[in-house]
C-alpha positions as CSV (number, residue, x, y, z in Angstrom):
1,M,65.5,-16.1,-34.8
2,F,67.3,-16.9,-31.5
3,A,70.2,-14.7,-32.3
4,Q,67.9,-11.9,-33.6
5,F,66.0,-11.6,-30.4
6,F,69.1,-12.2,-28.3
7,I,70.6,-9.1,-29.8
8,W,67.5,-7.1,-29.2
9,G,66.7,-8.4,-25.7
10,S,70.2,-8.1,-24.4
11,W,70.2,-4.3,-24.4
12,Y,66.7,-3.0,-25.1
13,V,65.0,-3.7,-21.8
14,T,67.8,-2.6,-19.5
15,T,68.9,0.5,-21.3
16,S,66.6,2.8,-19.3
17,T,68.3,1.8,-16.1
18,Y,71.7,2.6,-17.5
19,L,70.6,5.8,-19.1
20,L,68.8,7.2,-16.0
21,D,71.2,6.0,-13.3
22,Q,74.6,6.1,-14.9
23,L,74.4,8.7,-17.7
24,H,71.8,10.8,-15.8
25,F,69.6,11.3,-18.9
26,T,66.2,12.9,-18.3
27,G,63.0,10.9,-18.6
28,T,62.2,12.8,-21.8
29,Q,65.6,11.9,-23.3
30,V,65.1,8.2,-22.4
31,G,61.6,8.4,-24.0
32,L,63.1,9.9,-27.2
33,I,65.7,7.1,-27.2
34,Y,63.1,4.4,-27.0
35,G,61.2,6.3,-29.7
36,C,64.0,5.5,-32.1
37,T,62.5,2.1,-32.7
38,A,59.2,3.6,-33.8
39,I,60.9,6.1,-36.1
40,S,63.0,3.3,-37.6
41,A,60.0,1.1,-38.1
42,F,58.4,3.8,-40.2
43,I,61.5,4.6,-42.3
44,S,63.2,1.2,-42.6
45,P,60.7,-0.7,-44.8
46,F,61.2,1.9,-47.6
47,I,65.0,1.5,-47.5
48,S,65.3,-2.3,-46.9
49,G,62.4,-3.1,-49.2
50,M,63.9,-1.2,-52.1
51,L,67.4,-2.7,-51.5
52,A,66.2,-6.3,-51.0
53,D,63.9,-6.2,-54.0
54,R,66.2,-4.7,-56.5
55,Y,69.9,-4.7,-55.6
56,V,70.9,-7.1,-52.9
57,S,69.8,-10.6,-51.8
58,A,67.9,-10.7,-48.5
59,E,70.6,-12.8,-46.8
60,K,73.4,-10.4,-47.8
61,L,71.4,-7.4,-46.8
62,L,70.5,-9.1,-43.5
63,G,74.2,-9.7,-42.9
64,L,75.2,-6.2,-43.9
65,F,72.6,-4.6,-41.6
66,H,73.7,-6.8,-38.6
67,I,77.4,-5.9,-39.1
68,L,76.8,-2.2,-39.6
69,G,74.3,-2.1,-36.8
70,G,76.7,-3.9,-34.5
71,I,79.5,-1.5,-35.3
72,V,77.3,1.5,-34.6
73,L,75.9,0.0,-31.4
74,L,79.4,-0.7,-30.2
75,G,80.2,3.0,-30.8
76,V,77.0,4.1,-29.0
77,S,78.0,2.1,-25.9
78,F,80.9,4.4,-25.3
79,L,78.9,7.6,-25.6
80,Q,77.8,9.6,-22.6
81,R,76.2,12.7,-24.1
82,F,72.6,12.6,-25.3
83,E,73.5,14.8,-28.3
84,W,75.6,12.0,-29.7
85,F,73.9,9.0,-28.2
86,Y,70.5,9.8,-29.8
87,P,71.4,10.2,-33.4
88,L,73.7,7.2,-33.4
89,L,71.2,5.0,-31.7
90,L,68.6,6.1,-34.3
91,L,71.1,5.0,-37.0
92,Y,71.5,1.7,-35.2
93,T,67.8,1.1,-35.1
94,I,67.5,2.0,-38.8
95,F,69.9,-0.8,-39.5
96,F,68.4,-3.3,-37.0
97,V,64.6,-2.9,-37.4
98,P,64.5,-4.2,-41.0
99,T,66.3,-7.4,-39.9
100,F,63.0,-8.6,-38.4
101,S,61.2,-8.6,-41.7
102,L,64.2,-9.8,-43.6
103,S,64.6,-12.8,-41.3
104,N,60.9,-13.6,-41.6
105,S,61.1,-13.3,-45.4
106,L,64.0,-15.8,-45.5
107,V,62.2,-18.2,-43.2
108,F,59.1,-18.1,-45.3
109,H,61.2,-18.6,-48.4
110,H,63.0,-21.7,-47.1
111,V,60.4,-23.4,-45.0
112,I,58.3,-26.0,-46.8
113,D,55.2,-26.0,-44.5
114,R,54.9,-22.4,-43.4
115,A,51.8,-22.8,-41.3
116,R,53.3,-25.7,-39.3
117,D,57.0,-24.7,-39.1
118,F,57.0,-20.9,-38.6
119,S,55.7,-21.0,-35.1
120,R,58.2,-23.6,-34.1
121,I,61.0,-21.5,-35.5
122,R,59.6,-18.3,-34.0
123,V,59.6,-19.8,-30.5
124,W,63.4,-19.6,-30.7
125,G,63.2,-15.8,-31.0
126,T,61.3,-15.8,-27.7
127,L,63.9,-18.0,-26.1
128,G,66.6,-15.7,-27.4
129,W,64.9,-12.7,-25.7
130,I,64.6,-14.7,-22.4
131,V,68.2,-15.9,-22.4
132,A,69.4,-12.4,-23.1
133,G,67.4,-10.9,-20.3
134,V,68.4,-13.6,-17.8
135,T,72.1,-13.2,-18.9
136,V,72.1,-9.5,-18.3
137,S,70.3,-9.9,-14.9
138,V,72.6,-12.7,-13.7
139,L,75.7,-10.8,-14.6
140,E,74.1,-7.6,-13.0
141,W,74.9,-5.5,-16.1
142,E,71.8,-3.3,-15.8
143,Y,73.8,-0.3,-14.7
144,L,76.5,-0.7,-17.3
145,A,77.0,-0.4,-21.1
146,Y,77.9,-4.1,-21.3
147,P,74.4,-5.1,-22.6
148,M,74.9,-2.9,-25.6
149,R,78.4,-4.3,-26.2
150,L,77.1,-7.8,-25.9
151,A,74.4,-7.0,-28.4
152,A,76.9,-5.3,-30.8
153,G,79.1,-8.4,-30.7
154,A,76.2,-10.8,-31.2
155,G,75.0,-8.6,-34.1
156,I,78.4,-8.7,-35.8
157,L,78.7,-12.4,-35.4
158,N,75.1,-12.9,-36.7
159,G,75.9,-10.7,-39.7
160,L,79.0,-12.8,-40.5
161,Y,76.9,-15.9,-40.2
162,C,74.3,-14.5,-42.6
163,L,77.0,-13.8,-45.2
């Protein structure tokens, strides 16, 4: 859970600062980019649910999604035009959004006392989000593409760990 939310928290919150101030995207474009998460949340369950239930184990699918998502996000971090940035970020979120449900599924499968232990495990996700945000702020990366690169690297490492 810690790594999951570290990946998300390291780039998601500060992206608007980078997009508006450095890439000079419009407010509408930034809104569309943040809307990628909602679109993916609608699409992803169909894709990941079918794959995890029938063809691939959840931990392998989780690893694959993290690695592919990390590679795509790394590529996105070098883009400066909305026409390329948006569709590739949408692809990234399609890979990343299902990792939340896959992680929860694995936790519920392996934890003996779900009612007692899940909240204790879940708190690490919150700490991951906080550590990511503080890291980006302390390093003053809000105006750079580095948070996306940090998230991409963390995603690839997390994917390798899952496998």
